[in-house]
DODOTOR-933654 format. One record per residue (C-alpha): residue number from 1; x, y, z. Coordinates in steps of 0.1 Angstrom, whole numbers. Example, Ala and Ser with C-alpha at 12.3 -4.5 7.8 and 13.67 -1.06 7.14 Angstrom:
<rec palum="1" c1="123" c2="-45" c3="78"/>
<rec palum="2" c1="137" c2="-11" c3="71"/>
***
This chain:
<rec palum="1" c1="-171" c2="222" c3="-377"/>
<rec palum="2" c1="-197" c2="195" c3="-372"/>
<rec palum="3" c1="-176" c2="177" c3="-394"/>
<rec palum="4" c1="-140" c2="182" c3="-364"/>
<rec palum="5" c1="-166" c2="175" c3="-339"/>
<rec palum="6" c1="-175" c2="146" c3="-354"/>
<rec palum="7" c1="-142" c2="132" c3="-357"/>
<rec palum="8" c1="-132" c2="140" c3="-323"/>
<rec palum="9" c1="-159" c2="125" c3="-314"/>
<rec palum="10" c1="-154" c2="94" c3="-332"/>
<rec palum="11" c1="-114" c2="98" c3="-322"/>
<rec palum="12" c1="-128" c2="98" c3="-285"/>
<rec palum="13" c1="-152" c2="71" c3="-285"/>
<rec palum="14" c1="-130" c2="48" c3="-304"/>
<rec palum="15" c1="-102" c2="55" c3="-283"/>
<rec palum="16" c1="-119" c2="43" c3="-250"/>
<rec palum="17" c1="-136" c2="13" c3="-267"/>
<rec palum="18" c1="-103" c2="-1" c3="-280"/>
<rec palum="19" c1="-84" c2="4" c3="-239"/>
<rec palum="20" c1="-120" c2="-2" c3="-219"/>
<rec palum="21" c1="-135" c2="-29" c3="-244"/>
<rec palum="22" c1="-99" c2="-43" c3="-244"/>
<rec palum="23" c1="-96" c2="-48" c3="-208"/>
<rec palum="24" c1="-125" c2="-57" c3="-205"/>
<rec palum="25" c1="-123" c2="-86" c3="-225"/>
<rec palum="26" c1="-86" c2="-94" c3="-212"/>
<rec palum="27" c1="-95" c2="-97" c3="-178"/>
<rec palum="28" c1="-135" c2="-98" c3="-173"/>
<rec palum="29" c1="-138" c2="-128" c3="-199"/>
<rec palum="30" c1="-107" c2="-145" c3="-219"/>
<rec palum="31" c1="-79" c2="-146" c3="-189"/>
<rec palum="32" c1="-101" c2="-140" c3="-158"/>
<rec palum="33" c1="-98" c2="-175" c3="-144"/>
<rec palum="34" c1="-59" c2="-173" c3="-148"/>
<rec palum="35" c1="-64" c2="-139" c3="-133"/>
<rec palum="36" c1="-86" c2="-137" c3="-102"/>
<rec palum="37" c1="-55" c2="-139" c3="-78"/>
<rec palum="38" c1="-47" c2="-101" c3="-86"/>
<rec palum="39" c1="-80" c2="-84" c3="-84"/>
<rec palum="40" c1="-80" c2="-64" c3="-58"/>
<rec palum="41" c1="-120" c2="-75" c3="-45"/>
<rec palum="42" c1="-133" c2="-110" c3="-51"/>
<rec palum="43" c1="-161" c2="-98" c3="-69"/>
<rec palum="44" c1="-176" c2="-93" c3="-103"/>
<rec palum="45" c1="-194" c2="-62" c3="-110"/>
<rec palum="46" c1="-231" c2="-60" c3="-115"/>
<rec palum="47" c1="-248" c2="-64" c3="-154"/>
<rec palum="48" c1="-265" c2="-32" c3="-142"/>
<rec palum="49" c1="-226" c2="-9" c3="-134"/>
<rec palum="50" c1="-215" c2="-18" c3="-167"/>
<rec palum="51" c1="-246" c2="-7" c3="-184"/>
<rec palum="52" c1="-251" c2="25" c3="-163"/>
<rec palum="53" c1="-210" c2="36" c3="-161"/>
<rec palum="54" c1="-214" c2="27" c3="-204"/>
<rec palum="55" c1="-241" c2="56" c3="-206"/>
<rec palum="56" c1="-225" c2="78" c3="-186"/>
<rec palum="57" c1="-190" c2="81" c3="-205"/>
<rec palum="58" c1="-213" c2="81" c3="-237"/>
<rec palum="59" c1="-225" c2="113" c3="-221"/>
<rec palum="60" c1="-190" c2="117" c3="-212"/>
<rec palum="61" c1="-169" c2="113" c3="-243"/>
<rec palum="62" c1="-194" c2="141" c3="-261"/>
<rec palum="63" c1="-185" c2="168" c3="-232"/>
<rec palum="64" c1="-149" c2="156" c3="-242"/>
<rec palum="65" c1="-152" c2="163" c3="-278"/>
<rec palum="66" c1="-174" c2="199" c3="-273"/>
<rec palum="67" c1="-147" c2="208" c3="-252"/>
<rec palum="68" c1="-121" c2="200" c3="-278"/>
<rec palum="69" c1="-139" c2="217" c3="-303"/>
<rec palum="70" c1="-140" c2="246" c3="-289"/>
<rec palum="71" c1="-102" c2="244" c3="-283"/>
<rec palum="72" c1="-89" c2="228" c3="-310"/>
<rec palum="73" c1="-107" c2="247" c3="-340"/>
<rec palum="74" c1="-131" c2="274" c3="-326"/>
<rec palum="75" c1="-101" c2="288" c3="-305"/>
<rec palum="76" c1="-67" c2="273" c3="-316"/>
<rec palum="77" c1="-55" c2="304" c3="-334"/>
<rec palum="78" c1="-57" c2="315" c3="-298"/>
<rec palum="79" c1="-43" c2="294" c3="-279"/>
<rec palum="80" c1="-6" c2="279" c3="-274"/>
<rec palum="81" c1="-2" c2="251" c3="-298"/>
<rec palum="82" c1="25" c2="251" c3="-329"/>
<rec palum="83" c1="24" c2="222" c3="-356"/>
<rec palum="84" c1="64" c2="221" c3="-367"/>
<rec palum="85" c1="87" c2="201" c3="-339"/>
<rec palum="86" c1="114" c2="222" c3="-352"/>
<rec palum="87" c1="98" c2="251" c3="-344"/>
<rec palum="88" c1="109" c2="246" c3="-304"/>
<rec palum="89" c1="137" c2="216" c3="-306"/>
<rec palum="90" c1="126" c2="170" c3="-298"/>
<rec palum="91" c1="143" c2="184" c3="-265"/>
<rec palum="92" c1="113" c2="206" c3="-253"/>
<rec palum="93" c1="93" c2="178" c3="-269"/>
<rec palum="94" c1="97" c2="154" c3="-244"/>
<rec palum="95" c1="93" c2="178" c3="-217"/>
<rec palum="96" c1="61" c2="188" c3="-222"/>
<rec palum="97" c1="52" c2="158" c3="-223"/>
<rec palum="98" c1="66" c2="152" c3="-188"/>
<rec palum="99" c1="52" c2="191" c3="-180"/>
<rec palum="100" c1="13" c2="173" c3="-192"/>
<rec palum="101" c1="19" c2="143" c3="-171"/>
<rec palum="102" c1="31" c2="163" c3="-138"/>
<rec palum="103" c1="0" c2="193" c3="-147"/>
<rec palum="104" c1="-25" c2="170" c3="-146"/>
<rec palum="105" c1="-18" c2="150" c3="-120"/>
<rec palum="106" c1="-20" c2="178" c3="-99"/>
<rec palum="107" c1="-47" c2="193" c3="-117"/>
<rec palum="108" c1="-69" c2="158" c3="-109"/>
<rec palum="109" c1="-53" c2="154" c3="-69"/>
<rec palum="110" c1="-75" c2="192" c3="-60"/>
<rec palum="111" c1="-101" c2="188" c3="-82"/>
<rec palum="112" c1="-111" c2="159" c3="-78"/>
<rec palum="113" c1="-107" c2="164" c3="-35"/>
<rec palum="114" c1="-131" c2="196" c3="-41"/>
<rec palum="115" c1="-149" c2="165" c3="-57"/>
<rec palum="116" c1="-155" c2="146" c3="-22"/>
<rec palum="117" c1="-172" c2="177" c3="-6"/>
<rec palum="118" c1="-205" c2="173" c3="4"/>
<rec palum="119" c1="-224" c2="195" c3="-19"/>
<rec palum="120" c1="-200" c2="185" c3="-45"/>
<rec palum="121" c1="-199" c2="146" c3="-40"/>
<rec palum="122" c1="-240" c2="143" c3="-33"/>
<rec palum="123" c1="-248" c2="160" c3="-58"/>
<rec palum="124" c1="-222" c2="155" c3="-84"/>
<rec palum="125" c1="-194" c2="128" c3="-81"/>
<rec palum="126" c1="-213" c2="103" c3="-66"/>
<rec palum="127" c1="-226" c2="93" c3="-98"/>
<rec palum="128" c1="-189" c2="80" c3="-111"/>
<rec palum="129" c1="-185" c2="70" c3="-70"/>
<rec palum="130" c1="-213" c2="43" c3="-77"/>
<rec palum="131" c1="-195" c2="18" c3="-91"/>
<rec palum="132" c1="-174" c2="8" c3="-58"/>
<rec palum="133" c1="-161" c2="-20" c3="-75"/>
<rec palum="134" c1="-150" c2="-2" c3="-103"/>
<rec palum="135" c1="-139" c2="-20" c3="-134"/>
<rec palum="136" c1="-127" c2="1" c3="-171"/>
<rec palum="137" c1="-154" c2="13" c3="-181"/>
<rec palum="138" c1="-152" c2="32" c3="-154"/>
<rec palum="139" c1="-127" c2="52" c3="-167"/>
<rec palum="140" c1="-150" c2="77" c3="-184"/>
<rec palum="141" c1="-183" c2="76" c3="-158"/>
<rec palum="142" c1="-188" c2="111" c3="-146"/>
<rec palum="143" c1="-218" c2="130" c3="-141"/>
<rec palum="144" c1="-217" c2="159" c3="-169"/>
<rec palum="145" c1="-208" c2="184" c3="-147"/>
<rec palum="146" c1="-178" c2="164" c3="-136"/>
<rec palum="147" c1="-167" c2="153" c3="-171"/>
<rec palum="148" c1="-167" c2="194" c3="-179"/>
<rec palum="149" c1="-145" c2="198" c3="-155"/>
<rec palum="150" c1="-122" c2="167" c3="-158"/>
<rec palum="151" c1="-114" c2="179" c3="-196"/>
<rec palum="152" c1="-107" c2="210" c3="-182"/>
<rec palum="153" c1="-70" c2="202" c3="-182"/>
<rec palum="154" c1="-71" c2="203" c3="-221"/>
<rec palum="155" c1="-77" c2="235" c3="-222"/>
<rec palum="156" c1="-53" c2="242" c3="-194"/>
<rec palum="157" c1="-25" c2="230" c3="-214"/>
<rec palum="158" c1="-37" c2="239" c3="-245"/>
<rec palum="159" c1="-34" c2="283" c3="-235"/>
<rec palum="160" c1="-2" c2="278" c3="-213"/>
<rec palum="161" c1="24" c2="269" c3="-221"/>
<rec palum="162" c1="35" c2="258" c3="-265"/>
<rec palum="163" c1="24" c2="222" c3="-272"/>
<rec palum="164" c1="27" c2="205" c3="-305"/>
<rec palum="165" c1="-2" c2="193" c3="-312"/>
<rec palum="166" c1="8" c2="157" c3="-316"/>
<rec palum="167" c1="23" c2="158" c3="-285"/>
<rec palum="168" c1="-13" c2="166" c3="-268"/>
<rec palum="169" c1="-24" c2="129" c3="-289"/>
<rec palum="170" c1="-1" c2="108" c3="-276"/>
<rec palum="171" c1="-5" c2="119" c3="-235"/>
<rec palum="172" c1="-43" c2="113" c3="-241"/>
<rec palum="173" c1="-36" c2="80" c3="-251"/>
<rec palum="174" c1="-15" c2="78" c3="-218"/>
<rec palum="175" c1="-42" c2="96" c3="-198"/>
<rec palum="176" c1="-68" c2="70" c3="-211"/>
<rec palum="177" c1="-47" c2="38" c3="-207"/>
<rec palum="178" c1="-35" c2="42" c3="-173"/>
<rec palum="179" c1="-76" c2="53" c3="-164"/>
<rec palum="180" c1="-80" c2="23" c3="-174"/>
<rec palum="181" c1="-58" c2="7" c3="-154"/>
<rec palum="182" c1="-68" c2="22" c3="-125"/>
<rec palum="183" c1="-102" c2="15" c3="-127"/>
<rec palum="184" c1="-92" c2="-23" c3="-144"/>
<rec palum="185" c1="-99" c2="-37" c3="-107"/>
<rec palum="186" c1="-66" c2="-62" c3="-110"/>
<rec palum="187" c1="-34" c2="-50" c3="-101"/>
<rec palum="188" c1="-10" c2="-55" c3="-127"/>
<rec palum="189" c1="26" c2="-39" c3="-107"/>
<rec palum="190" c1="42" c2="-67" c3="-97"/>
<rec palum="191" c1="47" c2="-78" c3="-55"/>
<rec palum="192" c1="64" c2="-50" c3="-38"/>
<rec palum="193" c1="62" c2="-25" c3="-60"/>
<rec palum="194" c1="45" c2="-4" c3="-32"/>
<rec palum="195" c1="73" c2="-6" c3="-10"/>
<rec palum="196" c1="100" c2="5" c3="-43"/>
<rec palum="197" c1="119" c2="38" c3="-40"/>
<rec palum="198" c1="98" c2="48" c3="-73"/>
<rec palum="199" c1="71" c2="27" c3="-75"/>
<rec palum="200" c1="61" c2="42" c3="-36"/>
<rec palum="201" c1="52" c2="71" c3="-57"/>
<rec palum="202" c1="35" c2="57" c3="-87"/>
<rec palum="203" c1="-6" c2="56" c3="-84"/>
<rec palum="204" c1="-21" c2="17" c3="-89"/>
<rec palum="205" c1="-48" c2="1" c3="-97"/>
<rec palum="206" c1="-46" c2="-12" c3="-59"/>
<rec palum="207" c1="-51" c2="29" c3="-43"/>
<rec palum="208" c1="-79" c2="36" c3="-67"/>
<rec palum="209" c1="-95" c2="6" c3="-64"/>
<rec palum="210" c1="-96" c2="13" c3="-25"/>
<rec palum="211" c1="-107" c2="47" c3="-27"/>
<rec palum="212" c1="-134" c2="36" c3="-49"/>
<rec palum="213" c1="-145" c2="13" c3="-25"/>
<rec palum="214" c1="-139" c2="31" c3="9"/>
<rec palum="215" c1="-146" c2="67" c3="-5"/>
<rec palum="216" c1="-121" c2="90" c3="9"/>
<rec palum="217" c1="-80" c2="88" c3="1"/>
<rec palum="218" c1="-56" c2="77" c3="-25"/>
<rec palum="219" c1="-69" c2="111" c3="-46"/>
<rec palum="220" c1="-46" c2="104" c3="-74"/>
<rec palum="221" c1="-40" c2="96" c3="-110"/>
<rec palum="222" c1="-7" c2="91" c3="-118"/>
<rec palum="223" c1="13" c2="93" c3="-91"/>
<rec palum="224" c1="8" c2="92" c3="-45"/>
<rec palum="225" c1="31" c2="122" c3="-43"/>
<rec palum="226" c1="4" c2="144" c3="-30"/>
<rec palum="227" c1="-13" c2="117" c3="-15"/>
<rec palum="228" c1="18" c2="110" c3="4"/>
<rec palum="229" c1="27" c2="149" c3="8"/>
<rec palum="230" c1="-13" c2="156" c3="19"/>
<rec palum="231" c1="-21" c2="124" c3="41"/>
<rec palum="232" c1="-40" c2="113" c3="23"/>
<rec palum="233" c1="-30" c2="78" c3="10"/>
<rec palum="234" c1="-54" c2="52" c3="25"/>
<rec palum="235" c1="-36" c2="32" c3="59"/>
<rec palum="236" c1="-48" c2="1" c3="42"/>
<rec palum="237" c1="-31" c2="7" c3="11"/>
<rec palum="238" c1="2" c2="-8" c3="18"/>
<rec palum="239" c1="-18" c2="-44" c3="30"/>
<rec palum="240" c1="-46" c2="-42" c3="4"/>
<rec palum="241" c1="-15" c2="-45" c3="-22"/>
<rec palum="242" c1="4" c2="-72" c3="-8"/>
<rec palum="243" c1="-26" c2="-93" c3="-3"/>
<rec palum="244" c1="-36" c2="-86" c3="-43"/>
<rec palum="245" c1="0" c2="-91" c3="-51"/>
<rec palum="246" c1="4" c2="-122" c3="-28"/>
***
């Protein structure tokens, strides 16, 4: 059991360091001057912000690994996780990735709005929002209780529809990559993407940066579906996106 937890921890920490560390090196060190025109807030976070985010991220990783141990080792036989793609076929395998995408997007939006209720925000979510100018290291910087809620998507996936173990792995690689992009502080999508018929539904680094800066609105993770449907998309989103992408 300890060996499984250790492997899970190493995998999660490595994933965090590769994506967050790689993005930080490229955008905040190597090509900072060249890409500065794409910076959402024209200032850099403080060293104390990096340190705080890093410490809380390591705590979150420990919690994620523990929930992974419970889901994929202790209670594995009670889950709907399967090992052979042939059991359900390739089309179903692909479908489960799409299903996890929208399930997580929905779970995150409503969980995130819950975290913004006064009590939960003051005592839990404020840790994440101390980074008003987020960086890649902010991606996993949660209060321990919020980390437990965040990782609740794992058992939710495992105990509902049958999902192949590798599909879960690929999905969470995508999750950390997009989470780092959301906290990147630089916009990668092209000018006018926010007005495109597809792009208007996609969550962007600008959108999530505005959430950290203004504390309200733009609660989505991968998409802006729920924000647009629930009327929680910030009014300054399009203006800021246009200014950032020039």
